[in-house]
C-alpha positions in Angstrom: -146.8 -126.9 -53.7 -146.9 -128.2 -56.7 -144.1 -130.1 -56.1 -146.2 -131.6 -53.1 -149.0 -132.3 -55.4 -146.6 -134.3 -57.9 -145.4 -136.6 -54.6 -149.0 -137.1 -53.4 -149.7 -137.9 -57.1 -146.9 -140.9 -57.1 -148.5 -142.4 -53.9 -150.5 -145.6 -54.2 -152.9 -144.7 -51.5 -155.9 -142.5 -51.8 -154.6 -138.6 -50.5 -156.9 -135.5 -50.3 -156.9 -132.1 -48.5 -160.0 -130.3 -48.0 -161.0 -127.2 -45.9 -162.1 -128.2 -42.6 -164.5 -125.8 -42.1 -166.7 -125.9 -45.3 -165.5 -129.3 -46.7 -164.5 -128.1 -50.0 -162.0 -130.6 -51.6 -158.8 -128.4 -52.2 -156.9 -131.6 -53.8 -157.3 -135.4 -54.6 -154.5 -137.5 -56.0 -154.8 -139.6 -58.8 -155.1 -142.8 -56.9 -158.2 -141.0 -54.9 -159.4 -140.1 -58.5 -159.5 -143.1 -60.3 -161.1 -145.0 -57.0 -164.0 -142.3 -56.9 -164.2 -142.8 -61.0 -162.9 -139.2 -61.8 -159.7 -138.5 -64.5 -158.9 -134.7 -63.5 -158.6 -132.8 -60.5 -160.9 -130.3 -61.7 -163.8 -132.2 -62.0 -163.8 -132.4 -58.4 -161.7 -129.0 -57.2 -164.2 -127.5 -54.8 -167.1 -129.8 -54.0 -167.7 -131.3 -50.6 -165.4 -134.3 -49.6 -168.6 -136.1 -48.4 -170.1 -136.0 -51.8 -167.2 -136.8 -53.7 -166.2 -139.3 -51.7 -168.6 -141.3 -50.0 -171.8 -140.3 -51.8 -173.5 -138.1 -49.2 -175.1 -134.9 -49.1 -174.1 -134.1 -45.4 -171.0 -134.2 -43.5 -169.7 -137.3 -42.5 -170.9 -139.2 -39.4 -167.7 -140.4 -38.4 -165.7 -137.4 -39.4 -162.9 -136.5 -37.3 -161.9 -132.9 -38.2 -162.5 -131.8 -34.3 -159.6 -134.4 -33.3 -157.3 -133.2 -35.7 -153.9 -131.2 -34.9 -150.5 -130.5 -36.4 -148.4 -132.2 -34.2 -149.0 -135.7 -35.1 -151.5 -138.0 -37.3 -154.9 -139.6 -36.3 -155.0 -143.0 -37.1 -157.9 -145.2 -37.7 -159.8 -147.7 -39.8 -162.9 -147.1 -41.8 -165.2 -149.6 -43.4 -166.8 -148.5 -46.8 -169.9 -150.0 -47.2 -170.3 -148.8 -50.8 -167.0 -149.7 -52.1 -167.0 -152.7 -50.0 -163.2 -151.8 -48.8 -161.4 -151.5 -45.2 -159.0 -148.4 -45.5 -156.0 -147.4 -42.8 -156.5 -144.0 -42.6 -153.9 -141.0 -41.3 -155.2 -137.6 -40.8 -153.3 -134.7 -40.0 -153.7 -130.6 -40.2 -151.3 -129.4 -42.6 -150.3 -125.4 -43.9 -151.7 -125.4 -47.4 -152.1 -121.9 -49.3 -151.8 -120.3 -46.0 -154.1 -121.7 -43.6 -154.9 -124.8 -41.4 -156.1 -127.7 -43.6 -157.4 -131.3 -43.4 -155.0 -134.0 -45.1 -156.0 -137.6 -45.1 -154.2 -140.9 -46.3 -155.9 -143.4 -46.9 -154.6 -147.0 -47.8 -156.7 -150.0 -49.2 -155.7 -152.7 -46.4 -156.4 -155.7 -49.1 -154.4 -153.7 -51.6 -151.6 -153.2 -48.9 -151.3 -156.7 -48.3 -150.7 -157.7 -51.7 -148.1 -155.0 -52.3 -146.4 -156.1 -49.3 -146.5 -159.4 -50.6 -145.1 -158.4 -53.9 -142.8 -156.4 -52.4 -141.5 -159.1 -50.3 -141.5 -161.4 -53.4 -139.3 -158.9 -55.2 -137.1 -158.8 -52.1 -136.6 -162.4 -51.9 -135.7 -162.8 -55.7 -133.6 -160.0 -55.3 -131.9 -161.2 -52.3 -131.4 -164.4 -54.1 -129.9 -163.1 -57.4 -127.4 -161.3 -55.1 -126.6 -164.3 -53.4 -126.3 -166.4 -56.8 -124.0 -163.7 -57.9 -121.7 -164.0 -55.0 -121.5 -167.7 -55.3 -121.0 -167.6 -58.9 -118.4 -165.4 -58.0 -116.6 -167.7 -55.4 -115.9 -170.2 -57.9 -114.8 -167.8 -60.7 -111.1 -168.9 -60.1 -109.2 -171.7 -59.3 -107.2 -169.1 -57.0 -109.2 -169.2 -53.7 -107.6 -165.4 -53.2 -109.0 -164.4 -56.6 -112.7 -165.9 -56.0 -113.1 -164.2 -52.6 -112.1 -161.4 -53.8 -114.2 -161.3 -56.5 -117.2 -162.5 -54.2 -116.4 -159.3 -51.6 -116.4 -156.9 -54.5 -120.3 -158.3 -56.1 -121.5 -158.4 -52.5 -120.5 -154.6 -51.7 -121.9 -153.6 -54.8 -124.9 -154.9 -54.8 -125.5 -153.4 -51.1 -124.1 -150.2 -52.2 -121.3 -150.7 -49.4 -118.4 -148.5 -48.9 -116.7 -151.7 -47.5 -116.7 -155.4 -47.4 -114.2 -157.8 -45.6 -113.3 -161.0 -43.9 -111.5 -161.3 -40.9 -110.0 -164.5 -39.8 -109.7 -165.4 -35.6 -107.0 -167.1 -34.1 -106.6 -167.2 -29.9 -106.6 -164.3 -28.8 -106.3 -162.0 -31.9 -107.8 -161.6 -35.3 -106.3 -160.2 -39.1 -108.2 -158.6 -41.5 -107.5 -161.1 -44.4 -109.7 -160.1 -47.5 -111.0 -156.8 -48.2 -112.9 -154.9 -51.2 -113.0 -150.9 -51.0 -116.0 -148.8 -52.9 -113.9 -146.3 -55.2 -112.5 -143.4 -53.2 -112.6 -145.5 -49.9 -109.4 -145.9 -48.1 -108.3 -149.5 -47.1 -107.9 -150.5 -43.7 -106.6 -154.2 -44.0 -102.9 -153.4 -43.5 -103.8 -151.6 -40.3 -106.3 -154.4 -39.0 -103.6 -157.0 -38.2 -103.2 -158.7 -34.7 -105.8 -156.8 -33.7 -107.0 -158.5 -29.8 -110.2 -160.2 -30.1 -111.5 -157.7 -26.9 -112.3 -155.4 -29.3 -115.6 -157.3 -30.6 -116.3 -158.2 -26.7 -119.9 -156.6 -27.5 -120.5 -158.7 -30.6 -119.4 -162.2 -28.9 -123.1 -162.7 -27.3 -124.6 -162.2 -30.7 -121.7 -164.1 -32.7 -121.9 -167.2 -29.9 -125.7 -167.6 -30.6 -125.1 -167.8 -34.7 -126.6 -163.9 -35.0 -125.4 -161.3 -37.1 -124.6 -158.0 -35.4 -126.9 -154.8 -36.7 -125.3 -150.9 -36.2 -127.7 -148.9 -37.6 -125.9 -145.7 -36.2 -123.0 -145.7 -34.6 -123.7 -142.9 -32.6 -125.6 -145.1 -30.7 -122.9 -146.7 -29.1 -121.0 -143.5 -28.3 -121.5 -143.7 -24.6 -121.7 -147.3 -23.6 -119.3 -148.8 -26.1 -116.5 -145.8 -26.2 -113.2 -148.1 -27.3 -115.3 -149.7 -30.2 -116.8 -146.5 -31.1 -113.6 -144.9 -31.5 -112.0 -147.5 -33.3 -114.9 -147.6 -35.9 -115.1 -143.7 -36.0 -111.4 -143.7 -37.3 -112.6 -146.4 -40.0 -115.2 -143.5 -40.8 -118.2 -146.4 -40.3 -121.5 -145.4 -39.5 -123.2 -148.4 -40.0 -122.5 -152.0 -40.2 -123.4 -155.7 -40.5 -121.4 -158.7 -39.8 -122.0 -161.9 -39.6 -119.7 -164.8 -37.7 -118.3 -167.9 -39.0 -118.7 -170.8 -36.4 -116.6 -174.3 -36.9 -117.9 -177.1 -34.6 -119.7 -174.1 -31.9 -116.0 -172.2 -32.3 -115.6 -169.0 -33.8 -113.3 -168.9 -36.6 -114.0 -165.8 -38.3 -116.8 -163.3 -39.2 -117.5 -160.9 -42.4 -119.3 -157.9 -43.0 -120.0 -154.6 -44.7 -119.7 -151.3 -43.8 -122.0 -148.4 -44.5 -124.4 -150.4 -47.1 -126.8 -147.9 -48.4 -129.9 -146.7 -47.0 -132.6 -149.5 -46.5 -133.3 -152.5 -44.5 -130.6 -154.0 -42.4 -132.2 -156.5 -41.3 -133.1 -158.0 -44.8 -129.4 -157.1 -45.7 -128.6 -159.5 -43.0 -130.6 -161.8 -44.6 -128.1 -162.1 -47.7 -125.0 -162.2 -45.3 -126.5 -165.2 -43.3 -127.0 -167.2 -46.7 -123.6 -166.2 -47.9 -121.9 -167.7 -44.8 -121.7 -171.3 -45.8 -120.4 -170.6 -48.9 -117.6 -168.1 -47.8 -116.9 -170.6 -44.6 -116.4 -173.6 -47.1 -114.3 -171.2 -49.5 -111.6 -170.3 -46.4 -111.8 -174.2 -45.5 -110.6 -174.9 -49.4 -107.7 -171.8 -48.8 -106.4 -173.6 -45.6 -106.2 -176.7 -47.5 -104.2 -175.4 -50.4 -102.2 -173.7 -48.0 -101.5 -176.4 -46.4 -100.9 -178.6 -49.6 -98.6 -175.4 -51.0 -96.8 -175.6 -47.7 -95.8 -179.5 -48.1 -95.3 -179.0 -51.6 -92.4 -176.2 -50.8 -91.5 -177.0 -47.4 -88.5 -179.7 -46.1 -90.6 -181.9 -44.1 -87.6 -183.0 -41.8 -85.9 -179.4 -41.2 -88.8 -176.6 -42.3 -86.6 -175.3 -45.1 -88.1 -174.7 -48.3 -87.3 -177.5 -50.4 -86.2 -178.4 -54.4 -89.8 -177.3 -55.7 -89.9 -174.2 -54.1 -86.0 -173.3 -55.5 -87.2 -174.2 -59.1 -90.2 -171.8 -58.4 -88.4 -169.1 -57.1 -85.5 -169.2 -59.4 -87.7 -169.5 -62.5 -90.0 -166.3 -61.6 -90.4 -163.8 -63.7 -89.8 -161.1 -61.7 -86.1 -162.0 -61.0 -85.4 -159.5 -63.7 -86.5 -156.5 -61.9 -83.9 -157.3 -59.2 -81.6 -154.6 -58.5 -78.6 -157.4 -57.0 -79.0 -160.7 -55.6 -76.4 -162.8 -53.7 -76.4 -166.5 -53.4 -74.4 -169.1 -50.8 -74.1 -172.9 -51.6 -73.6 -174.7 -48.0 -72.7 -178.3 -48.2 -72.5 -180.2 -44.7 -69.0 -181.7 -44.4 -68.8 -185.4 -43.1 -72.4 -186.3 -42.6 -71.6 -189.7 -44.4 -69.4 -190.0 -42.3 -71.6 -189.4 -39.1 -74.0 -191.4 -40.4 -72.0 -194.1 -40.7 -70.5 -194.0 -37.1 -73.7 -192.6 -35.2 -76.6 -193.7 -37.0 -78.7 -191.5 -39.5 -80.5 -190.1 -36.3 -77.4 -188.2 -35.2 -77.1 -187.6 -38.8 -80.8 -186.1 -39.1 -80.3 -184.1 -35.9 -77.1 -182.6 -37.6 -78.9 -181.2 -40.5 -81.6 -179.9 -38.3 -78.4 -177.9 -36.7 -76.8 -176.8 -39.7 -80.2 -175.2 -40.9 -81.1 -173.2 -37.7 -77.5 -171.6 -38.1 -77.7 -170.9 -41.4 -81.2 -169.4 -40.5 -79.7 -167.5 -38.1 -77.1 -166.1 -39.6 -79.0 -165.0 -42.9 -82.0 -163.3 -41.4 -85.1 -163.1 -43.1 -83.9 -164.5 -46.8 -85.2 -167.7 -48.1 -83.4 -170.8 -47.2 -83.6 -174.1 -49.3 -82.8 -177.7 -48.8 -81.7 -179.4 -52.0 -80.6 -182.3 -51.1 -79.5 -184.8 -48.2 -76.4 -182.2 -47.3 -77.0 -179.3 -49.5 -78.6 -175.8 -48.5 -79.1 -172.9 -51.0 -79.8 -168.8 -49.9 -80.9 -166.5 -52.3 -80.2 -162.7 -51.1 -82.8 -160.6 -53.7 -81.8 -157.2 -53.2 -79.2 -157.1 -50.8 -76.1 -154.8 -50.6 -72.6 -155.7 -51.1 -71.7 -155.1 -47.8 -74.5 -156.8 -46.0 -73.8 -159.9 -48.6 -70.2 -159.9 -47.1 -71.2 -159.5 -43.1 -73.7 -162.5 -43.9 -70.8 -164.5 -45.5 -68.3 -163.8 -42.6 -70.8 -164.7 -40.0 -71.6 -168.2 -42.2 -67.9 -169.4 -42.3 -67.5 -169.0 -38.7 -70.5 -170.6 -37.4 -69.8 -173.5 -39.8 -66.2 -173.8 -39.0 -66.8 -176.4 -36.6 -68.3 -174.7 -33.9 -71.2 -176.3 -31.7 -69.9 -179.0 -33.7 -71.0 -178.3 -37.1 -68.8 -178.0 -39.9 -69.8 -177.1 -43.5 -68.4 -175.4 -46.9 -69.8 -172.4 -47.7 -69.8 -170.8 -51.5 -70.8 -167.2 -52.3 -71.8 -165.2 -55.4 -73.1 -161.8 -55.6 -73.8 -159.4 -58.8 -75.3 -155.7 -58.8 -76.9 -156.5 -62.4 -78.2 -159.9 -61.7 -78.8 -160.5 -65.4 -78.0 -164.1 -65.3 -79.3 -165.6 -62.0 -78.1 -168.7 -62.9 -74.4 -167.7 -63.3 -74.5 -166.1 -60.0 -75.6 -169.5 -58.7 -73.1 -171.5 -60.2 -70.2 -169.3 -59.5 -71.5 -169.9 -55.2 -71.7 -173.5 -56.1 -68.3 -173.8 -57.4 -66.9 -171.7 -54.7 -68.6 -174.1 -52.3 -66.9 -177.2 -53.6 -63.6 -175.2 -53.7 -64.1 -174.3 -49.9 -65.2 -178.7 -49.4 -61.8 -179.4 -51.1 -59.5 -177.4 -48.8 -61.5 -178.7 -45.5 -60.9 -182.4 -46.6 -57.3 -181.0 -47.9 -56.8 -179.9 -43.9 -58.4 -182.9 -42.6 -56.3 -185.1 -44.6 -53.1 -183.2 -43.5 -54.2 -183.3 -40.0 -54.5 -187.3 -40.3 -51.1 -187.5 -41.6 -49.4 -185.3 -39.2 -51.3 -187.1 -36.4 -49.9 -190.6 -38.0 -46.5 -189.5 -38.4 -46.3 -188.0 -35.0 -47.0 -191.4 -33.7 -44.4 -193.4 -36.0 -41.9 -191.0 -34.4 -42.8 -191.8 -31.0 -42.9 -195.7 -31.5 
């Protein structure tokens, strides 16, 4: 009972408890005492409720004692002509000290309106603060990936969320591209790649109208959206808000929060709507960065990595941590002759064919084009046997088969302390292979010339 009294004393509404049989006051909270001009409960306890609250010497004509029950509140309005206030009232029978008594909660309508306005003002200010903090984080780093992750962390922390994330939609599939998780929450980003877009079919009508999807209780969709229910249940999601990102009327992605703290999810969605533009603009910046990075590190004609990428990767500090490394230098044979006789278009096609043969032979290892006729392959953490196997394939496929010939040189070490020395070794062996190629060509031409003289 003392706990209940302390709880009622914290209410801004007037709360009182009275015996419905004799009208004796049993409790009046601090807001009520202040309203009727008293400071202590003992000053009014045992007095008649109509005397203390309304200044009457008889029960109120509007008394609702006969209409009360335990199951639900009786709600009504009362105009206090003495105080000049209008109250919104809720009455109910409750158990108090072993018997049913009347409990009334009365709220000043005008005061409630002011309170609501102040609450809305504070909520708006809090929302603006969260948005500003997130926007600040979006520009906290020149690296877009870092900036996005910082923004998701601030958003998740501010909303008390367990997880915040961004999905990128491409065609019939989507990828979870960014994710922040609260401490103790397992990451899902690795398992949410190439997810069929049909997974969010139920959300699409909302997204196409640029509206949020708000789910307050996962169990509500258990029967009519079982596939979605199972996916979210596995991720331990019980509530969420997601916001679409549209570009010229087309859905390009969405971001959201899982399991935000208990509160008004509609209010939280307003925050996310304000952030949608900023998230999308940052993702557009990321797209431009990726494009510029691609053209800055990619050979336009073949699609191979270029000299810039080669310098970047060979100068990387991570190379010192490799367990082994192999390197191939590949130089096209007869490219100048092909250009001189057949033209540069034919020479360009030869370069592209050589690149495709090299890519096929080295599998997933990166291929760099350093010059007009020269390619380099770097094979990190490769076994000696696999390196030898790749070298055998390259030499076979570039020995003149398919109309393509190139000199091949390889270098390998299981102690790659000096990457430059390994690259130099591969380069030297390539030149030796090229010399042998032209030596063979000269011998063949000389033999053909002598044979022609003898026949003459």
